[in-house]
N, C-alpha and C positions, 0 to 999 in steps of 0.2 A: 438680511442689514448684517453688515460688517465692522463690528469694533474694532478702532483702530487709538482708541484714547491712551493715554499714557499714563503712568500711574500719579502723577505732579498733577493732572486734568481731574482725578480720580476724587477731590474733593473740590473744588471751586466750588458747588454749591449741590444745595439736597436734593434739587431735582436731576443734577445731571449725575448723580450717585446713583441714585434712585434706575435712571435711564441705563446707565453703564452696566450695574449689577443684572440688571433683568437680558439685558446683549451676551453678557458672559452666561449670565443661565441658561440663556437658549444656543449658544455655542455648544455648551456640555452636555445638553440633551441631545442636541443631532448626534454628535459624535458617539453618546453611549449605545443610543437608541436607534439608530439612525437602520439598522440590519443589514447593512449593504456587504456582499461578498466578497469581501477581498482577499481574502487568509488564503493561503494553499490547502488544501485536504489533508488533514493529520491521517497517518498510516489506518487507524480502526475505521476512519471515514473510507480510504479506499477499500479496507479488507471486507468490510461491509456491503459496499457496491459489489463487490466482486463474486461476494456469496448472494447476491440478487440477480446476478447474470448482466451487470451493467459495468461493462468491460469496452476498453478504444481495441474495435476493431475494422476495417476497411473491407468492404466490399467487392470493392475494385478488385483489389488484390486478389480473393479467391477465383471471380471470373476471369482476369487474365491470365491468370496460373492454369486456372481450369480450362479453357482454351487452347490455351498453349500447349498443357497435354495431352488432349483430345487429338488434336492434330499431330501434334508428334506421333501418339500410337500411330493413329492413321496414315503416316509416313513410311513409318518401319513396316507395318504388317499391312499394307495395300494391298500388295501385289500377291499377299496369301490369303487374302478378303476376295478379291479380285478372282483370283482362281476357283474359291470355292463357291462364287453365286454364278460362275460361269458355269463350273460344272451341274449343278445343281438345276440352271435353267435349260442346260443340256439335255439332263435328264426329263423335265418337266416336257419338254417339246419334242423329242423322241424318244427315249424308251417307255417313258408313260403311256402314252396314248394306243401304242401297240399293246398293251397288256389287259388281261382282262379287268372289267371296272366292277371291283367287288370291297364291300367294307374292309376286309384287310390289307387291300391295296389302298385304300384311300390313310390308313392307320397309320403303314407304311410312309406317304407322304407327308403328311402331317409330321410325325417320327423325325424323317430325315432335316424337314426342313428346321423343327425347335433344334435338332444335331448343327445346321448350317446356323443359324440363329447365335447360338450359345457359344459355336467356336470364333464369329466374326465378331459379335456384338461384346460380348465378354471381357477380352481384353481391353477394350477401348472403357468401357465401363471402371473396368478393374483401377486402370492409370485414373481416371477422372475419381472416381475414389482417395485413393493413396493422398493423391496431390491437395483434393482437400483438406482429407485431415490435417496432413504435415503441414499446408498453411495456417490453417486455425490454432495449430499446436504451436508454430511459430508467433502467431500474434499476441495469444492470450494465453498458451498455458495447457496447464491442464484444470480445469475448470468445468464441473458437473454441477449443475443448477436445476431444477425443477419449478422455480417461481416464475421463469419468465412464460411457462406454458399453463400457470394458474388463469383462470379467469379473473378478468379486471372490470367490476361492474361500469366504471365512471368510465370507460370506451365508447359504452351506450349512450352516455351525454351529448346530447348535437351539440352545446356549447363548447365542450374541450374537443369534438372531430372538429368544429370550425377553426379551435385556436392552432391546431395541430397542422391542419390544412394551410392555413395562413401565417406560421410560426417561423423564425429565422432559420431554421434547421431544413423546412420543406423547401423554402427560399433556395437557399444553400444547394440542395438537391437538386432542385432542377435548372438554377443555371449551370450546375455541374452532367447533369443530361445534355441538356445544350449545348454547352464548350465542346463534350464527349460526341457528342453527332457530327456536329461540324469538323471538327480533326479528324476522324474516321471517314467523314464520308469526302473530305480533302484527298486524304491518302486515295480511295476508291477511288475517285476521277480522275488522280495523277496516275495511278497506275492502269488505269484502263486507258487512259491516251495515250503511254508508250508502250502499251502491248495490243493497241488494236492493230500492228502491223499482222501481227500473229495467226489473229479470227478467222484471217481469209484460207491461214491454212489448212483450216480442218475441212472445210470443204468438201476436197478432194482426196482428203487421207481414208488409211483403213479405220473401222470403227476403234479397234486398238488402239491405233495411234493414237489417232483425235480422244480419246478418255484418257490417256496418256498423257498427253500434252492439257487437256483441260485439267485433269487432277494438279500437274505443275502449277498452272498459272494462279489454282484457286488456293493452294497450299504457299506457295509464295505471296501470294496476296495477305492471307490471314497473318504469316509468319510478321510480316511488315505491320499491320493490325495490331495482332499480339505487344511487338516491341511499343507500339506509341501509349494502346493500353496500359503497360508493364510502368511506363513513367506517371502517366496519369496518374495509378495507380498509388504509385510512390508518392506523389504530393499529395492524393485524396489521405493516403495512411499517415503522412506528419500533421495533415486539418484535423483527422478524428482523433487523435491523440491529445490536441492542442483542446478540441472541443470538448472533450473527454473532460480533461483537467479544469476547463473552466465551467462548467457543469456541476463540477461536486467541488468548487471554492466554499467555504464555509463565511460566515462571519462571525467578530469576535464573541457577540455573546454565546453562539454555537460552539466555538470552543471552551470556552467558559463553560457552559453544559455539561459538554463531555468529557471534559477534565474532573468535572463533580462526581459524573459516575462511573469513570474508571480510577482516579485516586482519592475521593470521599471528599467531603465540602473539607476547604482547607478550613475552615473555622471549627468545627467537630473534630477535627483531627489533631487542631491545636489545643481544644479541651482536653482531649484523651493523652496527648502529651505531657499537657502542663497536672492530670492528674496523675499518670505515671510516675510524674518526678515529684511530686507529693511522694507517694507510696512510697518510693525509694528514699526520699528523705527522712520518714518517719522511718524504717527499718535500718538506715543508718545510724539514726541519730538512738536509737533502741540498742546498737550493738556499743555505742560508747559507754555503758558500765562497767563493760569487759575487758577493757582494752588496760593496760598496764603502763601506758605512759600517753603523751599527747605534747609532740614536737609544735612549736609555735616561731611566729616568725619576727616577732610577737603578733602585731593587729592583724597581719593580713592572710597568713595561712596559719591554719593549725591540722596538724594530722594525727591519728590517732594508729598505736598499733598496740598489737598483742603478740605475747610470745608466750610458749610453752614448750616440755620436751618433747612431744608430738609435733614438732611442725619443722621443716627444714631449715624453715627461716622465719625471724622476726614477720606478720601480718597486717599489711592497714587494712581495717574495719570500718573507718571514717575518715574523709579529710573534707575541708572546706575553705570560701577564701571569702574575706572581708565578714557580713551579716551569719554567715554557715557556720566560721569561723569561731566567733563569739559563742554562739550556741553550744558550737562542743565545748569550748573551754569554760564557758557556766554552766554544763553538766560536768567535765571534768570536778570542777570545784564541788560540784552537791555531789556527789559518788567519793571525793577524795584520792582524785587518778591524778598522779602527780605529772605535774607541767616545767617541760623544760623546755626552755629561749633557747634557738638554735637556728639562725636567721638562715646560713647556707645550707643544713639538712633540709629544715623544712619547705626550702623551695625545692630539691631536689628530688623530695620525696613525693611533693605536692604535683612536679611537672611530668615525672618518668612512672609514678604507678599511679591504679584505679585501684577503686574498694574493694576486696579481695583478694590483689595481687600482693604476693610475697617481695622483702624489701629485695631491690636489684644486688647483685654481688659486689658491685663496686664502692654500694654504700655500706657494706656487712662491716667495716672497722669502725665506721660514725655510730649505726647503730646501737653494735656492741657497747662502744662505750657511753651512749646514754643509758643503754639498759642495767650495764653493772653500777651506774650511778644510781639511779632509780632504785635496785635492788639493794645496796648500801645504804642508800636513803633510809630505805624500810626497815631495814634491819638496826640501823641506829635509833630508830624511833622505837622502834616494837621494846 
């Protein structure tokens, strides 16, 4: 129910007053306790999520760059791989059969196979590893967390599994996969349609030429698909960041609770500050009897000064305004401390100094005149 009554309608009848009052309370309760996550995540919330391994990362970017790096490495060292494999095959079918079949020759065969495998596969594997590490670093930076590896018992719950399967995230991932298959399928179909004229040439070509032509066609197709995957990965990257920020959003109550945990309960902090002020006030009042003079406004400000030969300049040992000023003057009267009314000096001392500060140089002359007057007065009375 939406409450739209004006202030004048508030008092038409007692029944209407109760109705409006209930409507206002309901609205207040909904705003305060609905728990809707509408606020952006705080830096503390983001840092905690990062420590748990919950970061915005696009798997599509990793896949696209890994495929691109693998086939780029294959294109660069393709001739070297072909020569190594061709030499090994010639050895198997020409040199090896005419040798004595012994354990040593078999060991040598497998050793040569391992060497060829390392020489041909390691560069590609190394390119994939470096690319994967770099892309992950550029996406999330350095973040080592073992929490995602810990077993989570809630994943064994069938209800939680069904929720994950039919969640919004799963639906989005399914639509992304279907869209990616359709786009890539279209490019493959289009590529094959354009390269159909090249396929009959492979029938009468030499084996090396046909292999070279097939490799060139495959690499062209892979690079086109990689380009499409990079575009899709860029879109997925922005979506993952948006989805991650949405998942970290907080309710107003959560922000309040976090603030209490980090900064402390405001009420408790207020009580602590109040007690600290009270203790500082008591200490300040205990110093008033040691003052030489109290300069007043006369009613609004009071500043107690103390001076002896060991000080470079007179020191403010107490100051106050209104009620505190009255208390300082009462203590001064109680302990027979001289009270001098000097409105400009009292305002200047109150505004430019704190308790424990010495008098600023621009007020030396005025304070010296007051102290001289007080000392003459004490001498005359004694």
